[in-house]
C-alpha positions as CSV (number, residue, x, y, z in Angstrom):
1,M,26.2,-131.4,139.4
2,N,29.0,-129.0,139.9
3,E,30.5,-128.0,143.4
4,Q,28.9,-124.8,143.8
5,T,25.3,-126.4,143.5
6,R,25.8,-129.3,145.6
7,H,24.1,-129.2,148.8
8,H,25.5,-130.5,152.1
9,G,24.5,-129.9,155.7
10,P,21.2,-130.3,157.6
11,G,17.7,-129.5,156.4
12,Y,15.1,-127.3,157.8
13,G,13.7,-130.1,159.9
14,V,17.0,-130.4,161.8
15,F,17.2,-126.6,162.5
16,V,13.6,-126.5,163.7
17,G,14.5,-129.5,166.0
18,I,17.9,-128.1,167.3
19,W,15.9,-124.8,167.9
20,G,13.3,-126.8,170.1
21,A,16.0,-128.3,171.9
22,L,17.6,-124.8,172.8
23,M,14.5,-123.5,173.9
24,A,13.8,-126.5,176.0
25,L,17.5,-126.3,177.4
26,T,16.6,-122.4,178.2
27,A,13.5,-123.5,180.2
28,V,15.6,-126.2,182.2
29,T,18.0,-123.1,182.9
30,V,15.2,-121.0,184.0
31,W,13.6,-123.5,186.2
32,V,16.9,-124.7,187.8
33,A,17.7,-121.1,188.6
34,G,14.5,-121.3,190.9
35,V,15.7,-124.3,192.9
36,D,18.2,-124.0,195.7
37,L,20.6,-126.7,194.8
38,G,23.7,-124.9,196.5
39,F,26.8,-125.2,194.6
40,L,25.3,-127.4,192.1
41,N,23.3,-124.5,190.5
42,V,26.4,-123.4,189.0
43,V,27.4,-127.0,187.8
44,V,24.0,-127.5,186.2
45,A,23.8,-123.9,184.7
46,L,27.3,-124.4,183.3
47,S,26.5,-127.9,181.9
48,V,23.3,-126.8,180.1
49,A,25.3,-124.0,178.6
50,S,28.0,-126.2,177.4
51,V,25.1,-128.4,175.8
52,K,23.6,-125.3,174.0
53,A,26.8,-124.1,172.9
54,S,27.7,-127.3,171.3
55,L,24.4,-127.5,169.6
56,V,25.2,-124.2,168.0
57,V,28.7,-124.6,167.1
58,F,28.1,-128.2,165.6
59,I,24.8,-127.6,164.0
60,F,24.5,-123.9,163.4
61,M,28.0,-123.1,162.5
62,H,28.6,-126.2,160.5
63,L,31.6,-127.6,162.5
64,K,30.0,-130.9,162.4
65,Y,30.8,-131.0,158.4
66,E,34.6,-129.7,158.9
67,N,37.7,-131.7,159.2
68,L,39.1,-133.2,162.2
69,T,42.0,-130.8,162.6
70,L,39.5,-127.8,162.9
71,K,37.3,-129.9,165.2
72,L,40.4,-130.5,167.5
73,M,41.2,-126.9,167.7
74,V,37.8,-125.9,168.6
75,L,37.7,-128.5,171.2
76,T,41.2,-127.5,172.7
77,A,39.7,-123.9,173.0
78,F,36.8,-125.0,174.7
79,V,38.8,-127.2,177.0
80,I,41.2,-124.3,177.9
81,L,38.1,-122.0,178.5
82,A,36.7,-124.7,180.8
83,I,39.8,-124.7,182.6
84,F,39.7,-121.2,183.3
85,I,36.2,-120.9,184.2
86,G,36.7,-123.9,186.7
87,L,39.9,-122.4,188.2
88,T,37.8,-119.1,188.8
89,F,35.1,-120.7,190.5
90,F,37.6,-122.5,192.6
91,D,39.3,-119.7,193.5
92,T,36.0,-117.6,194.5
93,A,34.7,-120.5,196.3
94,Y,37.5,-120.6,198.9
95,R,37.9,-116.9,199.6
């Protein structure tokens, strides 16, 4: 087998499983939106959205199979984005 015909990555079963997990997490997001948790609604919604984004990035965008440098760069970008979103909510909470 040469380099071009070699298959790496998940099979269709993994993709279907991740799709099912994404649908379940979307249902959790919709359900939590109807429950009054106060400020925790935002925390739960952002947590579920972060898990969904992680599934998409690692599985569908194949980040799971990349080298450590690229993984750290993507992680750094997500941490910086989380800091900016957190500071925005902190600012709007105390107006």
